C-alpha positions as CSV (number, residue, x, y, z in Angstrom):
1,X,149.1,104.6,72.3
2,X,145.7,103.6,71.0
3,X,142.9,102.5,73.3
4,X,142.3,98.7,73.1
5,X,139.2,97.6,71.3
6,X,136.1,97.3,73.6
7,X,137.4,99.7,76.3
8,X,135.3,102.7,75.6
9,X,131.6,103.6,75.4
10,X,130.1,102.8,72.0
11,X,129.9,105.5,69.5
12,X,126.8,104.0,67.9
13,X,124.4,101.1,68.5
14,X,123.3,98.4,66.1
15,X,120.0,99.0,64.2
16,X,116.9,98.0,66.2
17,X,115.1,95.7,66.7
18,X,117.4,93.4,68.6
19,X,116.5,89.8,69.5
20,X,117.8,87.4,72.1
21,X,117.1,84.5,74.2
22,X,118.1,82.0,76.9
23,X,120.7,79.3,76.4
24,X,118.2,76.6,75.4
25,X,116.1,79.0,73.2
26,X,112.8,78.2,74.9
27,X,112.5,81.9,76.0
28,X,113.0,84.6,73.4
29,X,112.9,88.5,73.8
30,X,112.8,91.4,71.4
31,X,114.0,95.0,72.0
32,X,112.5,97.8,69.9
33,X,113.8,100.8,71.9
34,X,117.3,102.1,72.4
35,X,118.9,101.5,75.8
36,X,118.9,104.1,78.5
37,X,122.1,102.9,80.0
38,X,124.5,100.0,80.1
39,X,125.9,98.6,83.3
40,X,128.2,96.2,85.1
41,X,127.1,95.3,88.7
42,X,129.7,94.0,91.1
43,X,127.3,93.2,94.1
44,X,127.8,89.8,95.6
45,X,124.2,88.9,94.6
46,X,125.0,89.4,90.9
47,X,128.3,87.6,91.3
48,X,126.5,84.5,92.7
49,X,123.6,84.6,90.3
50,X,125.8,85.1,87.2
51,X,128.6,82.8,88.5
52,X,131.0,85.5,87.4
53,X,132.8,88.6,88.8
54,X,129.9,90.9,87.7
55,X,126.6,90.9,85.8
56,X,126.1,93.0,82.6
57,X,122.8,94.8,82.0
58,X,121.2,96.9,79.4
59,X,118.4,99.2,80.8
60,X,115.6,99.1,78.2
61,X,112.5,101.3,78.3
62,X,109.7,98.9,79.3
63,X,107.5,99.7,76.2
64,X,110.5,98.6,74.0
65,X,110.9,95.2,75.6
66,X,108.9,92.1,74.9
67,X,109.1,88.4,75.7
68,X,108.2,86.8,72.3
69,X,108.4,83.1,73.2
70,X,108.1,81.1,76.4
71,X,107.3,82.2,79.9
72,X,110.2,83.2,82.2
73,X,109.8,82.5,85.9
74,X,110.8,84.7,88.9
75,X,113.9,83.3,90.8
76,X,116.6,84.6,93.0
77,X,115.7,85.7,96.5
78,X,112.2,86.8,95.5
79,X,112.8,90.3,97.0
80,X,112.2,93.8,95.6
81,X,114.2,93.1,92.4
82,X,112.2,90.5,90.3
83,X,114.8,88.4,88.6
84,X,113.4,86.4,85.6
85,X,114.9,83.1,84.4
86,X,114.1,80.5,81.7
87,X,112.2,77.7,83.5
88,X,114.1,75.0,81.6
89,X,117.8,76.1,81.3
90,X,117.6,78.6,84.3
91,X,119.4,81.3,82.4
92,X,119.1,84.6,84.3
93,X,117.5,86.8,81.6
94,X,116.3,90.1,82.9
95,X,115.3,92.0,86.1
96,X,112.4,94.3,86.8
97,X,113.2,96.6,89.8
98,X,110.3,97.3,92.2
99,X,109.3,101.0,91.9
100,X,111.2,101.4,88.6
101,X,108.7,100.1,86.2
102,X,109.8,102.4,83.4
103,X,112.7,100.1,82.4
104,X,113.8,96.5,82.3
105,X,117.4,95.4,83.0
106,X,118.1,92.9,80.3
107,X,121.3,90.7,80.7
108,X,123.5,91.9,77.8
109,X,124.6,88.4,76.9
110,X,121.0,87.3,76.3
111,X,121.1,89.3,73.1
112,X,121.9,87.3,70.0
113,X,124.7,89.9,69.2
114,X,126.1,91.5,72.4
115,X,129.4,92.4,70.7
116,X,128.5,96.2,70.8
117,X,128.0,96.1,74.5
118,X,130.3,98.2,76.8
119,X,129.3,99.0,80.4
120,X,128.9,102.8,80.8
121,X,128.5,102.6,84.6
122,X,129.6,100.1,87.1
123,X,127.8,99.7,90.5
124,X,128.6,98.1,93.8
125,X,132.3,98.6,93.3
126,X,132.6,98.3,97.1
127,X,132.0,94.6,96.6
128,X,133.9,94.0,93.5
129,X,136.6,91.3,93.3
130,X,140.1,93.0,93.4
131,X,141.0,91.9,89.8
132,X,137.7,92.8,88.2
133,X,138.2,95.7,85.9
134,X,135.7,97.1,83.4
135,X,135.9,100.0,80.9
136,X,133.0,101.8,82.5
137,X,133.1,105.6,82.4
138,X,131.5,106.0,85.9
139,X,131.8,103.8,89.0
140,X,129.8,103.8,92.2
141,X,130.5,102.1,95.5
142,X,126.8,101.2,95.7
143,X,124.0,102.4,93.3
144,X,124.1,105.9,91.9
145,X,122.0,108.4,93.8
146,X,118.5,108.7,92.2
147,X,119.1,112.3,91.2
148,X,122.2,111.2,89.2
149,X,120.3,108.9,86.8
150,X,118.9,111.6,84.5
151,X,122.4,113.0,83.9
152,X,123.9,109.5,83.4
153,X,121.2,108.6,81.0
154,X,121.7,111.9,79.1
155,X,125.5,111.4,78.9
156,X,125.1,107.8,77.8
157,X,122.5,108.7,75.1
158,X,124.8,111.5,73.7
159,X,127.7,109.1,73.6
160,X,125.8,106.6,71.5
161,X,124.0,109.1,69.2
């Protein structure tokens, strides 16, 4: 039996740069660096902010991420994760984690072409809805331990080379 389309880690990524934007187009972004990791988060915060079973993120090295149009605003609970939204259509666009300034978590569906996206890891599976299944290679009840990230990033990068 063959594996259904879209249920495995990608074997290659589309050519950079990538562009994307919010639903109304008033905020646009550009990605010029390959992602470090792709993720699905099942935490109840992401469920509520995305109005879905989970959020989808692409961890982009900070130097390879740029807002090219508009000025996103911080929303959400205004806690340690800084969630950025379009001030007009309120699309949740990206997150900057406090103390993790080396990358930006861009919502995958903000990309103009997210068709290549497959989550490599899923987080907060302890809070996932019972029917929510992803093709992620690794799952974690909460977040991966900090010491696991280097190995996960290395494994993801070799799977997309």
